[in-house]
N, C-alpha and C positions, 0 to 999 in steps of 0.2 A: 427322414431321408437326409443323407449327408450332403455336405456342400458340393462335393464332386458330382454326385448323382444329379443334384439340381442343375448344376452347370451343364452337364451332358444333356439333360432333358431340354433345357432352354436352347442349346446349340442345335439339337435335333429338330426342335420345333421350328426354329428359324430356317434351317436347311430345307425342311419339308415345304415351308411357305415359298421360299425362293425357287425350289424345284418346280412347284405347282405353277408359279408365275411364268417360268421359262417354258414349261410344257404348253400352257395356254397360248403364249406368244408364238411358239413354233407351229402349233396346230392352226393358228390364224394365218400365218404366212403360207403354210402348205395349201390351205383351202382357198386362198385368195381373199379371205375375210379382212385381213389387215389393209389390203388395197381399198376395199370397200369402205372401211372405217375412215381411211385417209381421204377418200373422195367426199365423204359426208363433211369432214372438217374443212376441206378446201372450199367446198360449195358454200358452207356457212360463212367462212371468212370473206369470200368474194361478195356475198350478199350484204355483209355488215360493213363493207368498205366505206370510209369517210374521207375521200380526198378533199383538199382545201376548196376546190371548185364546188363540190357538193355542199360543204359546210356554208359557203357563201350563199348558195341557193336557199338553204334552210334558214339562214339569218334574214335574208331578204323577204322570204315568204312569211316569216314570223312578224317582220316589221309591217308588212301590208295588213296582217291580221290585227296588229296593235292599233294602227290608225282606224281600222273599221270598228274595233271594240270601243274606242274612245268617242266615235261619232254617234253611236246609238246603242241602246240596250238590245242585246240579241243580234247585233249586226256582225258578230264574229264568233269563232270557236273560242277565242280568247275573251274572257269576260271583261277584262280591264276595269275591275271594280273600284269605285270611288271609296276611299277609306275613311273620309271625313277627318283625316289628320292633315290639317293645314298649318299647324304650328308645331314644329319639332322641338325637342329639348334644347335648352341653352347651357345646361350644366349648373344652373342656379337653383334647381328644384330641391325642396326640403321637406322632411317628415318621414313617417313610417307608412309604407305602402305594401300591398300584397299583389301577387300575380298567380294566376292559374293558367297553365300552358297545356292545352289539350291538342296534341298533334299526331297521334297515332295509337299504337298499342299500349303506350305508357302516357301518363300525364305528370306534370311537375307542379308543385306548389312552392312559392317563394315568398320570402319576407325581406324587404329592402329598407334600410335606414339611409336616407339621403341627407347629407350634411349641409347642403346649400352652397353658395358661391365658393369655389376653390377647394371644397372638401370632398366633393364627389360622393361615392358610395362608402358610407362609414362601416356598415356591416351587412352581411347577406347570409341567410340560411335557406336551405331548400330541402325538399324530399321528393323522391320519384316513386310513383305507384304504378304497378301493372294493372291493366284493365282485364278482367276475366273475359274470355272470348264470348261467353254466353251473353254478356251485356252489350257486345258490339252489334248484335242482331236481335236484341230483346225489345224492351219498351223504353220510351223516353224518360219516364219517371224513374225506372230502375237505374238507368245510366247516371242521371244527374243526382239522384239520391246517394248513390255510391260515391260519386265525386265529392259532393258536399260533406259527406260523413268524414272523408279523409281530410278535407280542407279544415273542417272544424277541429279535428284532432291536432292539426298543425298549429292552428290559431291558439289552441289551449296551451301550447308550449311557449307562448309569447315572452314570458318573464316579467319581472317586477319593474324593469326600467322603462316600460311603456305603459302609460295610463291614458285610456280613452276619455276625452273631455265629455262632460255631461251633454246629452242631446246630439252627440255626433255618432256617425257610423264609421267603421273601418272602410277603407276604399281599396278596390281591387281592379287590376288590369287583367282582362280576360283574353288570352290568346287562343283563338279557335282556328285550327288549320284545315278548314274545309270551305268550299265555295259558299259565300254568304252575300246576299244583297243587303247592303247597309242602308239605313234610313237616318242614322245619326251616329255620333261617336260612341254611343252606348246602347245601340240596338241594331238588329239585323236578322233577316230571315234566312234560313238554310236553303240553299239552292239544290244541293244534293250531297250525299255522303260519298267519301272515297276511302282508300286505304283499308278496305276490309270491313268498314262499318256499313250497316244497312238497316236503319230504323225508319221505316217509311212515314210513321206518324209525325216525326220531327220535321220532315221536309215541308217547307212553307211556313213553319212557325218561327217566332222570334226566339232565338237561342238564349239571349240574355234573360228573357221572361221565364224560360224553362229553368235556368240556373237560379234566378231570384226566387221562384216558387219553391224550389228545393231548399234554399237557404232559410226562407221564412218558415217552412215546415219544420226545420230542425233548430229554429231559434238562433241562427247565426246572424249577428248584427253587422251586416256588411252590404255595401252597394257596389255595383259595377260602374266605375267612372270612365273606363275606356275599354272598348271591345274591338280587337284587332286580329288580323291574320298573322301567322308567324313571320313572314318576311317583313311586314310592316313593323312588327315589334322589334325585329332584329335591326332594321334600319334606324328606328328611334334609339335603341340601345347603343348603336354605333355612333350616332350623331351626338349623344350625350357626352362622349369623350373625344370626338373627332369631328370637327366641322366640315371636313372634306367628304364625309360619307354621304353619298347621294343615291345609293341603291343597296339592295340586300338580296342574296340568293340562298335558298334552303336546298340542301342536298342531303337528305336523310332517308327515312322510310318513303317519303314522297318528295316532290320537287316543285318549287315555286319561286317567284321573284317579285320584288316591288321596287319602285323607283320614284324619284321626285319629278313631277311633271309641271310644266307651266300652265297656269289656269286657262289661258287663251287657246291652248292646244287640246282642251277637253270640251268639244261641242255639246256633249250630252249633259254637262253640268248646268243645271238651271237654278241653282241656289243663289244665295246672296254673294256679291263680289267678295273674293278672298283677300283679306288684309295682307297676307304674305305674298299673294300672287302665285302661290304654288299649292299643289295637292299631292299627297302620296297616293300612287295608284298600285293596287294589288292586281298583277297581270293574270293570275291563275294560268300560267303558261303550261302547266301539266296537261291541259286539255288541247294543246296545239296538235294539229294534224296536217300533214302535207304529203303530196306524192313524192316530194324530195327526201322524205325520211327513209333510210335504208332498212326496210322491214323484211323479215324472213318468215317462213312457214311456222316457225316456232313462236314468233311474236303474234301471229294471227291466231294460233292455237291457244296461246296464253290469254289473249284478249277475249276470245270467245268463252273461256272458262271463268272469267272474273265476274264480279257482281254487276259491273257496268260495262258491258261489251260496247266497243266503238267509241268509248270515252277515255280520257286521260292517256292517249296514245304516246305522247312525248314523255310523260312520266313513266310509262311502262317500259321505255327503253333507256331511261337515264337514272332512275332512282333505286334506292337500296332494297325496296320491297320485292323487286322483280328480277334483279340480275342473276341471283342464284338459281331461280326457277328456270330461266332460259338455259343456263348451263345444264341443269338436270334433264331438260327435255332433249337436248342434243345427245347427252350421254345415254339416255334411254333408247333413242333411235339407234345409236351405235351398238347398244347391247342387243336390241331386237333384230337388226338387219345385218350386223357384222360380227355377232358373238364376241363383242369387245371384252366382256368379262367372263367368257366361257360359254358353255352350251346352254345355260339357263340365265334368264334375266334376273339380277338380284332383286328380291321383293321390295326392299327399301327404296330402290330407284324408282318405283312406281308411285311413291308417296308424294303428292304435291307439296311444294315449298319446304321439303326436308332439308334442302341445301340453302341455308340462309346466306345472305351476302357476307357476314363476318367469316363464314367458312370459306367462301370463294376468295375473299381477301387474304386469308391465311395461306391458302394453297398457292395463290398467284404470287405471293411475296415470300415463298419458301426459298431460302438461299442455301440450304444444306445440299452437299454434293449428291446425296442419294434421294433427295426430295422426301425426307423422312416425315415432314409435316403433312405432305400430301398423303403418304401411305397411312399415317395415323388417323387423319380425318376420314379417309375412305373406309378404314376399318371400324372406327368408332361410330360414324354416322350412317354409313351405308352397309356396314358389315361385309365389306369386300376386302379380302386380304391377299388374293392371288394376282397382284399387279407387278409387272416388271418396271424397271426404271424408264424404259422407252414409253410404256403406257402412261406412266405418271407425267412424263414430259408433254404428252398429248393433252392431258387434262389441264395442265398449267396453261398450255396454248389456248384452250377453250376459254379459260378464265380471262386471259389476256384479251382475246377478241371481244368478249362481251363488255369488259370494263373499258377498253379503249373506245369502242363505239359510243358508250354512254358518256364518257368524259369529253370526247370531242364534240358530241352533239350539245352537251351542256355549255361548252365554250361558244358554240354558235349562238345559243340562246343569249348568253351574256353580250356577245357582239351586237345582237339586234337591239338590246337595251341601250348600249353605248351609242349606236346609230340614232336611236330615237331621241336621245339627249344631245346629239351633236357632239359627242365626245370620242368619236372614232377617228377623228382627224385633228391635226394641229392647226390652230389659227395663228396667223402671223402676229408676233409681238405679244401673244397671250401665254401666260404661264398658268396652266391649269393642272390640278391634281385631282384625280378621280379615285375615290376609295369605295370599294364594294365590300360590304360586311357579309361574310360567309358563315353559315351555320349548318349543323346537321352531321350526324355520325358518319355518313358516307364520305363527306369531304374531310372531316377531321381525322378519321381512323384509317381510311383506305388510301395509303400513301401513293401507291402506283396510280390510282384514279386521280388523286389531287394533282400530282406532278404532270400527268398527261393533259389534264384540263388546262393547267397554267401554261404549259409549253405550247399547246394548241392556240390558246388565246393570244399569246405573244406572236405566234406565226401569222395569225389572222390580222393583227393590228400593225405589225411591222415594228422595227426596232425603236424608232423615235416616239411613236404614240404609246407603245407598251411600257416605256419607261415612266409614263405619267399615270398609268393605271395600276392600282394596288388592290389585290385580293387579301382581305384581312380576316382572320378567323375570329369569330365573335362567340365565345363559349356562353351557353345559356342566353344567347342574345335576344331571342324572342320573348322569353320570360322576363328578363331584366328590363327590356324595352317596354313591355306592357305595364310593369309597375311604374316606370318613369312616366309613361303617358298618362297613367292614373293620376300622378302628381301634377302633370301639365293641365289636366282637365278636372282637377279637384273642385268640388262645389264649395269648398272652404277656402279656396285660393285667395279670394279678395280680402277675406277677414284676417288672413294670416300676413298680408303684405303690410 
């Protein structure tokens, strides 16, 4: 076929698609379906509204739950878990340490060479591995055997510059991003799975013992020196390079936060007096629930369909795993009740979680005049090609509504932590600087979400206080922090000094 014929064919194809979109749009207007679609969008927007007054109510409700969670075990929806991290990095840590960061559908293995005082991180290598979905709902042995097999491959690439001294084991910091009740810095039992995992036999077991069993089975000479949650690891990684870091927030597949608490403010702590007078608390704020949260019928429907209905409600409206699914549910209703995409509901629109948050982010941030990115994503993912520019603008609006609600509610959560630490106001004559280490793909890559969160936090704090609060991106923060905490809690620490 000649070049002219190909050009004509392409032009004709485009013309047909445009004509189809116009026809669909006109039919909708004629039948009153467009008005119905706009009603659905408007109702959704109203129910997702997060005025500053509501955000303050959310922050205050979370603060009440934080106090209750620190008072007693099981006293709150917020677990406020004791991390057993009472001495944070100083920057003087030295040696070669590993980290395993298990936080969602992927896990990372890292190798960190720490140079000691003034030298920081000399070198870093890491690999990321996807977890097969079958292992997320399989057996405990199958999951940990798979993880250790990948870890062993990574250790085998160590190189000749590191030689393990006789009688010693490699030391590992293990970041485990699920609710755990810790009994020491290197042990803890799983409270429950989240983020799509559901392996019932692991619940109530010591997770470190499960990993250790798999390492022994495969002959991997390594011990877990520090067992932490991802925000605790991120906080430690941030503190290694910046002494002003006092909290960490994860906004990725899931959502969580940790902060440094004064020992006397933890009534449920019955251990030995803390030398530092402080303890890092893992809030598990994803499980926060309040009548002040602006929930819609789509949120209730999504919650009912998850593996853990009634739990992780705050996470389900703020984190990366769920934002795209909420948009899909609204679009599906518009297709069913208002023929938004024509007379039939696109089959792909019925597939749960087909719209991942990276797709929502790309559509929301489409700056092309004809919203070409939106058109391409709809065509490639949902196999929908008959959309007008006006329809695409509505889809962008839905992405905006969902992301804005999530970002603003995340800002309210940060405000509650600042309130708990007494850093939401200025004290006379005191020059304080509060740095919060931020990690997670949602915060890092979804620019509109990040900007909205930061602007909302500034609005909540006011100009004077907001100038003292810094949100700092910590890439690989949880993994790096876990390796550094392994150094802090090394069993060979005293003999190295």
